[in-house]
FISENU-878576 format. One line per 8 residues: number of its first residue (from 1); their letters; for each residue x, y, z of C-alpha. Coordinates in steps of 0.001 Angstrom, whole numbers, plus 500000, padded with zeros to 6 digits. Example, Ala and Ser with C-alpha at 12.3 -4.5 7.8 and 13.67 -1.06 7.14 Angstrom:
// residues 2
1> AS> 512300 495500 507800  513670 498940 507140
END
This chain:
// residues 835
1> MRNSHRQL> 883501 320209 032214  884640 319638 028610  884762 315901 029288  881231 316028 030659  879997 317842 027583  881815 315387 025336  880055 312507 027095  876737 314194 026458
9> KGTGHPVS> 877371 314616 022754  874814 312684 020816  872228 312496 023613  870184 315340 022130  870254 319101 021789  870637 321165 024940  867359 322750 025944  869279 325420 027870
17> SSFDLLTI> 867271 327300 030482  864218 328764 028760  862414 329626 031975  859481 332047 032114  861219 334361 034608  861572 338102 034193  861878 339753 037590  860660 339801 041182
25> DQDILLGV> 858682 342824 042311  858698 342530 046119  856432 339477 046583  855361 338961 042957  857176 336872 040384  856658 338269 036886  857298 336240 033742  858374 337067 030224
33> SGRGSLTW> 854987 335770 029076  853089 338336 031129  852088 335838 033809  852631 336404 037517  852508 334523 040816  852577 334808 044596  854183 332025 046647  853718 330936 050255
41> ALSGADIF> 855736 328598 052415  853105 326489 054176  852851 324850 057532  849805 322842 058429  848033 320745 060987  848894 317078 061208  845537 315645 060157  846860 312207 061023
49> MKSDPEVF> 846125 313135 064650  842732 314756 064014  839304 313202 064460  837033 312619 061484  834853 315717 062187  837991 317883 062419  839321 316447 059161  835960 317074 057517
57> QVYRGIEN> 836186 320741 058495  839602 320919 056834  838108 319400 053671  835325 321971 053693  837909 324730 053969  839754 323427 050890  836470 323170 048987  835748 326808 049862
65> LAHHLPSG> 839202 327793 048633  838506 326113 045280  835059 327719 045136  836470 331227 045625  839509 330816 043353  839178 333665 040828  838620 332832 037190  841800 332961 035109
73> MGLQLRIR> 843982 331944 038056  845435 328640 039146  847343 327097 042027  850570 325170 042191  851311 322950 045205  854830 321626 045645  855743 318991 048220  859505 318779 048464
81> QQSGIPQE> 860622 315711 050351  864243 314954 051115  865154 311592 052586  868394 309951 053558  871274 310098 056009  872292 313610 057194  875954 312568 057116  875583 312177 053336
89> NPELMPPW> 873136 315054 052857  873597 317850 055443  870557 319696 054056  868358 317159 055826  869184 318787 059141  866645 321502 060033  867917 325073 060516  867747 324657 064295
97> GSTLLKGR> 869515 321273 064243  873102 322462 064610  872245 324865 067437  870165 322258 069225  872781 319538 069013  875794 321688 069754  874269 323285 072825  875556 326629 074044
105> EDQSSSEN> 879098 327905 074128  879237 327874 077925  879005 324074 077924  882718 323323 077976  882834 320498 080529  884091 317143 079309  880822 315334 080021  878823 317903 078057
113> RMFIEERI> 881200 317821 075090  881095 314015 075052  877293 314001 075309  876859 316578 072527  879361 314949 070177  877633 311593 070552  874233 313212 070064  875475 314803 066811
121> RDASIRFL> 877026 311565 065590  873860 309567 066250  871590 312106 064542  873865 312230 061490  873740 308469 060799  870011 307829 061293  867466 307976 058490  865735 311342 058316
129> RKRELFLS> 862973 312913 056256  862481 316587 055607  859285 317809 054014  858441 321311 052811  855167 322586 051347  854841 325542 048983  851746 327052 047374  851755 329463 044432
137> LVIYGEET> 848825 331489 043163  849272 331973 039399  847565 334413 037046  847656 333037 033510  845993 335922 031656  842644 336929 030240  842960 334761 027131  842957 331552 029189
145> KKLLAPSW> 839637 332111 030969  837697 330531 028128  839901 327439 027968  839443 324066 029598  843063 324329 030753  845953 326746 030130  848008 326083 027035  851803 326245 027210
153> HPIRQISS> 854124 327601 024535  857918 327662 024947  859222 331124 025765  861702 332255 023123  861637 336049 023255  863083 338121 026077  861195 341239 027018  863088 344517 026855
161> MFGGDLIG> 860936 346080 029552  862847 346687 032793  862814 348916 035851  860011 351454 036112  858450 350447 032781  857873 346974 034216  855421 348206 036843  853415 350063 034249
169> KYGKTASS> 853142 347043 031951  852353 344560 034712  850444 346872 037043  847112 345188 036383  848671 341721 036907  850214 342808 040224  846984 344418 041453  844883 341370 040605
177> LRKAGALV> 847392 339003 042222  847615 340913 045480  843835 341156 045741  843433 337432 045130  846429 336697 047384  844746 338449 050313  841699 336225 049751  843809 333053 049646
185> EAMLPGCG> 845673 334034 052832  842379 334660 054615  841090 331206 053621  844230 329161 054362  843540 328769 058122  840199 327192 057238  842167 324647 055201  844276 323720 058217
193> LLGRRMMG> 847189 325726 056822  849248 328754 057710  851036 330569 054925  854082 332820 055053  854363 334884 051891  857806 334591 050312  859415 337832 049178  862603 339189 047639
201> DELARYLF> 865709 337115 048311  863749 334238 049855  861580 333927 046741  864679 334153 044516  866330 331394 046557  863271 329185 046127  863228 329692 042350  866966 329142 042127
209> TLANPLYK> 866686 325713 043792  863933 324755 041331  865945 325765 038282  869254 324302 039505  868664 320846 041030  872399 320238 041599  873297 323484 043283  874426 323426 046916
217> GGLPDQLL> 875346 326429 048975  874404 330100 049038  872995 332167 046230  875433 333642 043673  875859 337415 043875  874482 338020 040385  871143 336506 041381  870518 339123 044062
225> SDSRHSTL> 871601 342077 041932  868697 344068 040498  870135 344633 037065  868265 346768 034499  870053 344961 031707  869264 341303 032457  866237 339234 033313  865858 337026 036339
233> RERISQTT> 866006 334106 033911  869477 335110 032788  870721 335582 036325  869187 332367 037642  870402 330003 034903  873405 328139 036318  872643 324677 034880  872607 323284 031347
241> FWEKEDGI> 870036 320600 030574  869932 317868 027931  866673 316075 027225  866884 312347 026514  864131 309984 025505  863406 308913 029053  865055 311530 031226  867023 314730 031632
249> IAVDPSGL> 870728 315255 032188  871772 318352 034123  875322 319732 034245  876362 322574 036514  879230 325027 035751  881748 322812 037607  880928 319837 035383  878934 317904 037966
257> RMSGKMHA> 876394 315721 036207  873032 314463 037450  870265 312366 035890  866600 313205 036346  863365 311308 035774  859992 313040 035515  856829 310971 036015  853455 312414 035042
265> LRLLPFEV> 850056 311339 036277  848190 309830 033308  844990 308665 034978  843421 309528 038319  842409 306631 040578  838781 305526 040576  838284 306757 044141  840146 309709 045627
273> DRETLSPL> 840515 309902 049418  842976 311060 052068  845144 307958 051543  845503 308372 047763  848878 310116 047863  850173 308217 050897  852336 305774 048870  854058 308716 047184
281> LFDLDFSH> 854479 310826 050305  855336 308202 052904  856522 304997 051232  859328 306420 049098  862596 306551 051061  864475 308837 048650  864295 312550 047863  861691 313689 045355
289> DLVMNIWK> 859429 316585 044452  855693 316201 043886  854119 319083 041971  850376 319503 041501  849006 322257 039224  845354 323193 039611  843146 325130 037193  839499 326112 037562
297> PAHEKLAK> 837711 325997 034181  834163 327034 033410  831669 324440 034641  830204 323781 031210  833646 323321 029639  834599 320398 031885  831116 318863 031748  831186 318831 027933
305> KVQSDATI> 834684 317298 027947  833655 314491 030319  830460 313849 028366  832394 313755 025087  834913 311246 026459  832078 309049 027744  830433 309096 024301  833685 308024 022641
313> NRFLTYIL> 834119 305209 025162  830587 303980 024490  831356 303877 020810  834555 301902 021502  832597 299267 023412  830675 298526 020199  833660 298214 017874  836170 296481 020160
321> PGRSYRIE> 835941 292701 020472  835089 291346 023915  834427 293437 027006  836753 296122 028279  836285 296525 031999  838501 299595 031957  836354 301361 029366  833165 300390 031147
329> SDISSAEE> 834624 301665 034412  835571 304954 032721  832015 305331 031417  830598 304660 034880  833013 307158 036455  832073 309808 033886  828361 309364 034556  828933 309590 038301
337> FLTRSFDG> 831081 312687 037803  828348 314420 035786  825737 313525 038397  827812 314866 041281  828751 318023 039367  825115 319163 039470  824054 317813 042888  825121 318768 046403
345> PAESRVPL> 826558 321967 047950  828081 324425 045485  831441 324332 047297  831712 320545 046828  831038 320456 043074  833439 323092 041792  834998 321726 038554  838798 321577 038516
353> VINMCIGV> 841505 320143 036310  844867 319095 037716  848137 317712 036494  850733 316036 038666  854408 315265 038240  857005 313608 040457  860658 314306 039770  863735 312525 041103
361> WSRDEAEA> 867415 313329 040627  870495 311205 041182  874175 311325 040269  873883 307651 039344  871696 307110 036263  870982 303495 037228  869785 304692 040627  867526 307245 038936
369> VSRGEQIT> 866021 304450 036825  865460 302320 039935  863773 305187 041751  861574 305786 038730  860409 302188 038843  859498 302605 042517  857447 305694 041689  855562 303773 038996
377> QCFAAMNG> 854836 301018 041507  853512 303557 044014  851133 304930 041409  850030 301393 040644  849131 300980 044325  846363 303566 043783  843358 301737 042415  842989 302849 038815
385> AMAGVDPY> 845838 305388 038743  848568 305354 036128  851841 307203 035704  855032 306852 033740  858052 308504 032169  856744 310251 029063  859258 309803 026207  860600 313065 024779
393> RQWPLFLS> 858434 315089 027178  860832 315239 030094  861756 318885 029648  858145 320159 029652  857428 318038 032715  860439 319535 034465  859296 323046 033535  855825 322352 034934
401> GLPLEGDA> 857401 322544 038376  858047 326271 037998  855175 328473 039176  854480 330186 035843  854776 327097 033651  852475 324574 035292  850690 324047 031973  853880 322679 030382
409> NDRWEGLL> 852511 319352 031628  849417 318840 029447  848261 315702 031279  845211 317419 032765  842660 315324 034652  839213 316547 035722  837753 316242 039194  835419 318081 041546
417> SREFSRLF> 836426 320124 044577  835180 317402 046938  837700 314896 045551  840358 317586 045267  840066 318370 048989  840934 314739 049770  843850 314834 047367  845291 318101 048709
425> PVWDGSVC> 847908 317210 051375  847647 319796 054159  849750 318079 056807  853371 318715 057703  853341 316813 060984  856629 318160 062345  856866 320267 065508  859544 322949 065553
433> DPDPWFWG> 859345 325098 068682  861258 328365 069019  864707 327753 070536  864259 323969 070855  866519 321930 073123  865006 318430 072956  865633 316288 069879  862981 313888 068630
441> KNHLSECA> 861176 312784 065480  857603 312193 064445  856274 308838 063251  857443 309658 059700  861077 310157 060817  860859 313942 060414  862674 316151 062924  860725 317407 065921
449> GLNFWRPQ> 862505 320052 068001  860792 320663 071336  861073 323421 073898  859204 322753 077127  859726 326359 078250  857789 328210 075546  856719 331702 076724  853132 331153 075548
457> DPNHNGLV> 852596 328071 077725  850695 328726 080965  853205 326562 082865  856107 324187 082252  854728 321157 084090  854446 317716 082509  852873 314311 083092  854402 311026 081928
465> VGRSGGGK> 852279 307877 082151  852789 304331 080921  852647 300817 082207  855700 299288 083845  858469 298520 081360  856933 300780 078708  859950 303092 078452  858827 306126 080424
473> SFAIKMLV> 861840 306200 082805  864236 305782 079873  862528 308675 078074  862765 310974 081104  866498 310245 081374  866875 311352 077748  864972 314559 078519  867062 315254 081636
481> GQFLVHSG> 870351 314721 079797  869474 317011 076884  868063 319606 079278  871276 319742 081325  873676 320044 078387  871670 322823 076737  872538 325469 079352  874628 325863 082465
489> EHQVIVVE> 871589 327501 084097  869519 324309 083844  869083 322151 086945  867132 318991 087760  866038 317474 091076  864741 313894 090918  862754 311891 093469  862770 308160 092675
497> NGGDFERH> 862812 304623 094062  865569 302233 093063  868676 303987 091743  867686 304717 088132  869458 308092 088100  872597 307082 089987  874589 306713 086763  873364 310097 085490
505> CEYFEGDY> 874408 311798 088722  877906 310373 088476  878242 311316 084799  877004 314901 085220  878918 315313 088502  875742 315657 090506  874715 314231 093852  872844 311002 094563
513> VRIDLSGQ> 871288 310813 098027  869747 307680 099547  867248 308803 102141  866710 306533 105153  866392 306810 108927  870038 306173 109712  870688 309830 110508  873244 310234 107709
521> YSLNPFPT> 871173 312942 106021  868799 315609 107303  866192 317667 105470  864918 321143 106212  862226 322737 104023  862347 326090 105819  864519 328751 104162  866110 331732 105830
529> RHFIMMSV> 863946 334786 106410  865254 336899 103523  864050 334253 101042  860393 334663 101937  860328 338449 102339  858444 340388 099661  860817 341755 097026  858705 344925 096872
537> GPPREYDP> 856311 346485 099337  856456 347395 103021  859240 345968 105237  858592 342778 107186  855937 341597 104712  856170 337930 103838  855449 336597 100355  851950 335007 100594
545> DLLGFLCG> 852745 332397 097921  855859 331223 099750  854070 331154 103096  851245 329200 101480  853763 326731 100088  855333 326198 103543  851872 325653 105008  851269 323056 102314
553> VVETFLAS> 854478 321281 103335  853344 321170 106954  849941 319835 105905  851627 316652 104662  852399 315788 108323  848794 316340 109349  846904 314722 106457  847185 311146 107773
561> SMEVTSLH> 845780 312134 111198  843166 314820 110581  841193 316639 107920  842892 319927 107151  840464 322844 106744  840803 326545 106097  840903 327107 109874  843962 324886 110206
569> RRILTLCL> 845666 326733 107313  844963 330151 108851  846452 329083 112179  849501 327536 110492  850100 330765 108552  849934 332888 111699  852288 330582 113570  854775 330459 110678
577> EEVYDQLP> 854864 334248 110586  855545 334257 114325  858342 331691 113903  860103 333886 111345  859508 337042 113408  861293 335395 116365  864433 334435 114431  867603 336233 115621
585> GDDVRPVL> 868695 337102 112078  867728 336975 108401  870288 334252 107661  868985 331779 110281  866812 328838 109242  863961 327709 111513  863165 324039 112092  859976 322085 112585
593> SHLVRELF> 860238 322145 116395  860019 325983 116300  856612 325685 114647  855530 323087 117253  856408 325529 119997  854346 328335 118438  851352 326032 117917  851396 325004 121587
601> RFRGRDRE> 851317 328605 122744  849010 329913 120050  846323 332275 121312  843472 332669 118842  840097 334351 118853  838459 331664 120933  839037 328345 122642  838356 326401 119414
609> DEETGYRM> 841328 328125 117756  843592 327283 120651  842506 323649 120741  843008 323335 116996  846522 324793 117254  847304 322472 120172  846138 319347 118286  848298 320247 115301
617> GKILESWV> 851241 320819 117606  850793 317361 119169  850741 315694 115751  853838 317532 114595  855587 316776 117881  855432 313056 117063  857461 313759 113919  860005 315971 115650
625> GGMYGPLL> 861267 313389 118096  861991 309684 117972  863284 307966 114855  862140 310787 112541  863816 313644 114380  867331 313417 112844  865848 313405 109334  863105 316034 109690
633> NSGEGIST> 864134 318404 112484  867618 319564 111621  868621 323130 110906  871318 322168 108443  869558 320305 105649  871384 318946 102622  873966 321195 100997  874742 320337 097361
641> SGRLLAFD> 876061 322287 094395  875598 319889 091476  873088 320747 088757  871613 317247 089036  870424 316071 092433  868587 312751 092841  866933 311364 095964  866341 307626 096321
649> LSGLEHHE> 863432 306944 098708  863646 303148 098539  865114 303208 102070  861689 304373 103326  859852 301405 101801  858157 300526 105094  857266 304142 105910  854917 305116 103056
657> PLKAVVFA> 853394 308226 104739  856921 309467 105373  857627 309418 101617  855023 312139 101022  856553 314263 103799  860065 313815 102423  858860 314647 098923  857363 317896 100244
665> YIAGLSLW> 860691 318707 101909  862566 318049 098646  860085 320210 096727  860954 322996 099139  864629 322518 098283  863742 322913 094590  861958 326169 095263  864817 327637 097298
673> RLLSGSGE> 867248 326732 094515  865119 328698 092086  864979 331670 094430  868742 331697 094935  869564 331639 091199  869547 334166 088392  866516 335030 086304  867812 332656 083601
681> KRLFLVFD> 867756 329607 085864  865435 326772 084875  864725 323777 087105  862732 320596 086678  861465 318706 089720  860883 315118 088592  859121 312581 090811  858788 308964 089732
689> EAHRILAH> 856137 306499 090930  853953 309496 091665  850960 307315 092544  852723 306123 095715  853305 309691 096878  850045 311246 095719  847976 308799 097735  849265 310464 100925
697> LRGTSFLS> 848823 314043 099663  845071 313848 099152  843198 316383 101214  846132 318803 101404  846742 322060 099555  850385 321150 098996  850128 320207 095316  848245 323349 094269
705> HLYRTVRK> 850759 325494 096176  853680 323565 094668  852546 323882 091067  851537 327524 091391  854678 328647 093228  857175 326719 091114  855618 328189 087962  855901 331701 089406
713> YGGGVIAI> 859655 331364 089949  860629 329622 086699  860384 325928 087504  858541 322912 086179  857236 319721 087800  857219 316381 085949  855122 313637 087533  855636 310037 086362
721> SQSPEDFL> 853147 307272 087029  851775 304045 085568  848197 305065 084843  846136 308184 084057  843745 307170 086864  846435 308182 089368  845750 311843 088498  841962 311772 088162
729> GEDLSAGI> 840872 312248 091762  838984 315484 092351  841707 317128 094411  844531 315746 092229  842808 316812 089026  842590 320373 090327  846142 320382 091668  848017 318538 088911
737> LNNTSWKW> 846001 317823 085773  844678 321357 085405  848158 322789 085995  849979 320704 083390  850739 321952 079878  852199 318794 078289  851855 315021 078536  853784 311974 077346
745> IFPVSSKE> 851532 308909 077179  853131 305511 076610  850986 302363 076154  848681 302009 079159  846037 299562 080365  843245 302030 081043  839565 302345 080301  838490 304642 077515
753> EDLLAFGL> 836488 306852 079883  839578 307384 082056  841682 308342 079037  838991 310792 077928  838924 312299 081429  842718 312532 081234  842290 314897 078269  842842 312586 075290
761> TAREIELL> 840638 312623 072213  839050 309521 070716  841568 309648 067859  844518 309864 070262  843171 306901 072232  842902 304946 068991  846537 305704 068140  847834 304619 071565
769> STLDSRPG> 847526 300977 070531  849709 301611 067455  852743 302942 069346  855859 300988 068444  859233 300440 070103  862457 298554 069568  864687 298170 072659  867943 300067 072255
777> DFSEVLFS> 866785 301729 069030  863629 303792 069522  860330 304079 071333  857185 305994 070396  855073 308088 072740  851942 310172 072310  852897 313797 072953  850020 316133 073820
785> RQGQSMIL> 850332 319853 074518  847761 322641 074615  845287 321001 072256  847927 319729 069806  849387 316254 069657  851778 314077 067692  853444 310693 067833  856942 311424 069104
793> RLEPSLLE> 859708 308977 068284  862563 308932 070804  865887 307666 069465  868676 307554 072056  872284 308015 071090  874601 305193 072135  875809 307266 075086  872239 307975 076197
801> YWLSAKSP> 871507 304275 075881  874350 303159 078160  873591 305937 080634  869920 304999 080852  869697 301232 080288  869027 299341 083516  868303 295719 082632  870336 293206 084689
809> EEDRVVKE> 872524 292310 081711  873167 295939 080708  873876 296852 084315  876393 294001 084569  878191 295141 081381  878562 298699 082648  879755 297661 086113  882344 295273 084687
817> RVLETGGL> 883625 297965 082329  883849 300441 085216  886035 297992 087130  888242 297484 084063  888682 301185 083211  888545 302768 086666  885552 305082 086239  882150 305582 084628
825> KEALKSLL> 883233 308093 081971  886137 305903 080957  883812 302889 080833  881354 304760 078614  884127 305845 076253  885239 302241 076017  881706 301070 075205  881324 303787 072553
833> EER> 884512 302662 070842  882948 299233 070361  879914 300574 068470
END
């Protein structure tokens, strides 16, 4: 540390740590100066996804907030953006990142460890952004109410008031802040924001990171101690600062040195809109803090200031040679400002003054200079804006980032609440579900942790649509892999055509079954009797949902030959009950021929009932015998224990109606797996090329029974198809679309009216054409769930890529490596070593 201080000798006098910090009283920060503040951690709606009317409502909410801001108080908005590679900066990982990527402790199998380790490695070397929003409400004091803007004076004296005396001295400040804070909290939802008030240790941690830009790790013990003999300023000061002409040098107690550059806004752009701050928020690929301080002066104060500046500019046009377009533009802007400040709704013409500062820190001074130049260029991209490093004013600019010292930056610019609402960034754009298990990013490369089993969702069913080759199958394989490694209780059953999941089944030690009419496999959708008995209630009562589901399965045989009505369903239910009543024991499974027998001898209320039962029996009899009998009329069924089970129906290519029947049988297997597991079991039933199956399920109640029953017992259904139109039929819309909580939409070739009927907004349809992808690197998909949406970027790890890629060339590489190494896992390890 001595060497570091010796190097700093001659760069200027240390400015130490003269922060306006006295103590924290629960949720209120009190300063030596008598000022106070409340601070909220914000989360907001992603207005990028909202329609223009929705965005306008957000703007009106911000205008109302400015209108109701009490006199003598101000706001400070901080946007903290960290960017980089998590391997170099672990703080970029969200709090849930390590848990999500590591999975649970019970995942000790070799394939899970390999999958998780590769997932961690990939996430740690990809570019990542992390953005946090904070809002502080600041009370500056009675003496400032008459000013155009607060006036800052360096704090030199330390108050001797501590403990109980503090509350007495600052009681009025605390009461006013909490009253105004309740108002701000009530108005934040109208601004598209939710605020969580920061208190105690969390607030101290926030202030500590502001005052110590180099510090990494937990808070020092002395910060959390409530000493009656020291101020918060004394406990929080862990860094020594030197102010240079064009920057700040910070040195922590270990001697680590860092260079900082503070850039202040000098002129606002001519026109302020929602894109004004975009270059600063989205184009900079390094960590920085943007701080905006807002003050609400008296209306006449700002009007006189603007009018005075316009008068001076007019005078300059007479004495300066030639024409100055900048001065003339300033005069025009001032006149327009004065006109708007007296016209229009009161909420839209509230006078405000703001200052803005962007700070960057780097251990390399040359890098700090380079980043400063990029910031200046971003400001230049705003038409009419100007910013720069103010010589010998770096320390005040740095201080202006603390809640109680926003006026240390005296570069105040006037604007009205209408323009301020466009300048105020309310979006955070990142989805973080409770207990997430799926890793993704948004379109800004910010983490998005998803949980498709949220308790508040009405169901766990999903739809995935996209034209052929758009990446939907690849994306589902990523979802399946991350779902399986997250918990040993997770299971997946897949119905597909063409062998896409064969590699996944081998890797996760599951089962891959090719269904055909060779007699090698048999299916039986009927469980034993104890499965369908009511868990509570009188003996011998069957669960009506499970009986309804079995009736729906049987309907798939009938749909191609007759229209199934409520009469047919009543007769099927009665005959199914009779089949189960006739079984010799609770552990015996009936077969389809048992139901045929009961239908033939059914005795109803009249001859019509008997004829209806007989006709159904004749139709089912054609499925029981002949070429279909070995597949559909066996008491054994398929017995598997793997957590991943995939069925390939490509062997039934010339028997399209049979595919719907087989799918219904497999859905029954999914349900019985759920019933035989613990309460923690979660199962996804995934069926690809859904349009080919759904065409033969129209007119049946199978889908509504499937979705309702699977939801009841803790399962989810994911349907994959090429177009939204495949789900828009009247019966399909009721059975599938209305029972689905989330959608993934890849680029599609559909009409706008079909996309609207599918549940997309006009803004979401507009964004579909902007979705990007790069084979082997990432693909983007529109994610929609319960009225919220985002652009989700899917980035496979190298292991996920080789597991999922199915182009002819990629398939050849994997097969050759399997032959060389002797197995799939060994082949994948070999391919990973060549990264």
